[in-house]
N, C-alpha and C positions, 0 to 999 in steps of 0.2 A: 361534366355531366357524362354519364355512361351512355353509349350508343350500341345498338344491335344492327349488324349488317346481315340482311336477308337477300334472297333471290326470288324473282318471280318469272314464270314462263307461261305464256298463253298456249294451252294445249289444243283448244278447240273453240269454235264459235258456232253456237246453235241459235239460229235466228239472231236476236240482239243480245244474247247472253254469252259472255266469255268465260270459259272454264280455265281457271288460273291455278297453276301449281305454285305453292309457296314453300321454299326450302330454308331451313336454318340449322346450321351444323349438320347433323346426320338425320334430321327429321324432315318430313314432307307432309303437306296437307293441301286441301283444295278449297277454293272459294269460287263463287259465280258473281260476275259483275256485269251490269248493263250500262254501257256508255251513254245511252240516250235517256233512260229513266233514273240512272244513278242508284238502282237497286243493288244492294250487296247482300249475298246469302252465304252463310257458313253451313256447310253440309256435313263435314266430318266431326267426329267426337274424339278429340285427342288433345294432348297437352299443348301442341303448337296452335291449334284452333282456339283454345282457351286464352292463350297468350295474345293472339291477334284480336280477340274480342275485347280484351282489356285495352288494346291500342287502336281500337276501331276509329277513333277520331283522327289519328295520324294516318292510318291506312286509307281512310276515305279521302283525306286531303291529297294524298299522292295520286289516287285513282281519278279523282275529280279534276286534277290539274293536268292529267295526260291529254294530249291532243287526240281527237277522234281517229285520225289516220294512223295512230300508233297502236291501235287495237287490232292486231292481226295474228294469225296462226304463226307460232314460232317466235314471237317477240319475247326477248329476254331482258331483264333489268336487275341490277343490284340496287337495293334501296335501304334506307336507314330509318329505324324507329328509335325514339329516345326513351330512356328508362322512365323519366318523369313525364306525365301527361301535361301537355301545354294547357295553360289556363285560357279558356276562350277569350277572356278579357285581354290576353296578350295581343290579339289582332285588332284592338281598338286603336284607330289611327290618331285619335286625339291625345293619347297618352304618350309620354316621353319614353323612347326606347333607349336603353342603356347597354352599351358594350363595355364590359369591364375586362380588358385584356392586359392589365398591368403586370400580371404574372404569367401571361401567355396561356391562360386557361379558357379564354373565349366565353365568358359568362355573359348571358343576355337576360335582361329583365325589364320590367316596366315600372314607371312611377307617374304620378299625376302632374308634377311640375318640374321644370328644369332647375338646376342649381343656380343660385344668385351670383356668386362670385366665381365666374368661369369665362374663359375666352369664348366669344361668340363668332361663328363663321357662317355667313349667308352665301349661298351659291345658287346660280341659275344658268341654264344653257339654252341656246337657240340654234336651230338648224333650218336654213332656207333651201327648200328643195329646188326652187327655180334657179337659184344661183349655185347650188351644190356647195355651199359654204356654211360654216358655223362659227359660233363664238360663245364664250362663257365668261361670267363675271364672278368675282369673289370679294365679298365685303368682310373685313376682319375688324372686330371690335374687341380690343384688348381690355383687361380689367382696369388698367391704368394707361393713359396715353391716347393718342388720336386714332380715330377710325381710318382705315386705309381701304381704298377700292382698287382692285386689280382687274384687268380685262385681257383676254387672250383670243386670238383668232385661230381657227383650225380648219383643215381640209377634211377632217374625219366626217363621216356621214352617219346620220341617225341621231334623233333627239336623246334617246337613252344613253348612247355612247358618250355624247357630249356632256350630259349631266354627270356621267361617271368621270370624265376627264376633269371636270371642275372639282370633284372630290379629291382626285389624285393630286392635282396641283395644290389644293388647300393643305393636304397632309404633308406635301413636300415643303411648302412654305413654312409650315409649323412643325417641322420634324423634331425640333428641340423641345416642344411642348408635349407633356404627357396627359394633360386634361383639357378637353375642349368640348364645345357644344356646336353641332352642325345643324343649321336650320335650312331646310330645302323643301321644294314642292314635288320632289321626285320620290314616289313610292318605290320605283325600280331600284334606286340607290339604297334606300333604307332597308327594304326587304332583302336586297341582294347581300348587303353586309351582315345583317343580323340574323337572317333566316336561311338563305340559300348557300352562302359561302362556306360555312362550316360543314354542311352536308356534302357540297361538291368536293371538298378536300377529302373527306372519307371515301367518297364514291369516285375518286380519280377524275374529278371534273366532269362527270356525266349527270344529266338531268333525268327527271322522271319519264321523259320521252325517249330515253336511250340515246340521246345526242349530246355532244359536248356543249358545255355552257358557251353562250355567245360572248364575244368580247373577252375571250379567255386571257389574253396577255394583260389586259387592263385589270381584270379581276385578280390576277396573280400579283400585280403591283400593289393593289389595295391590301391584299392579305399580308404582304410584307410591311406595308406602311402603318397598319393598325397594331402591329406588335408593340407591347409595352405601353399601350395607351388606354385611357379611360375616355370614352366618347359618348355624349348624349346626343340623340337624334330627335329633332323636333320637326314634324311635318307641318308645312304651311300650305293651305289650300291656294292654288294658283288664282291669280286675278281677283283677289279679294281686298285690294287696296292696302296690303301690308307694306309699310314704307320701305323697309330694307329689301324685301323680296321684289317689290315693284322696281326699285332702283337697279337691282341686279338684272331683272328681266329686260328692262329698257336698254341697259348697257350691253347686255349680251346680244340683243337684236341689232343694236347700232354697230357693234363690232362685226357681226356676221354679215351685215349689209354692205360693209366697206369692200370696195374692189381692190384686190391685192395688186400693187404696182410692181 
């Protein structure tokens, strides 16, 4: 999919309105955006403004996701807009998210149901703040053969990071498999791999806040591990008595709770 790399710079803040300069190639235009009311105004009449209006959904998503403290005079950011408008249904959590990277083209789309004959991988992680320890569990259900449960303890801190470690270990365990389905209750993992990661690559690992992506080394591992793979991601709502997810959750907590000898 074709992407456009643009630049934005906040030139001035008048009351609650940010005057933002948008640059693309040798063209420049201006917009006004209010971080509190989310009002977006196009003031110029030029080709770049017309282009931005066509991509308003994507532009709003970037501006809405920016943290309030990053709206200040002089703030600069490279950002990416896609050639094709994302379908709003793409953000439906109940749909299966597909990453088709078999030819290293990083194609992402949605469908209603996961494939039937595919390896299933369930993951969950746990971080105990009071003990500063974590654990994660991986349940692998092959097309043929017995289901296997793996568990790992980690001293890494943070729930999102541990969820990400579970995905990394899963991909390492199944490095010789090019088609699999990952079922997880972590939106951080699913969105990170299918939405944020390809944009971070283009934008030199920087986010819409102008900061480097968190857990950078781990995300770089993920990017390498998903090469030449077809992966379906299924989101499971946590604590809904889903058998496999519950087993992984309890196992991860048990491992995190163990005192390292």
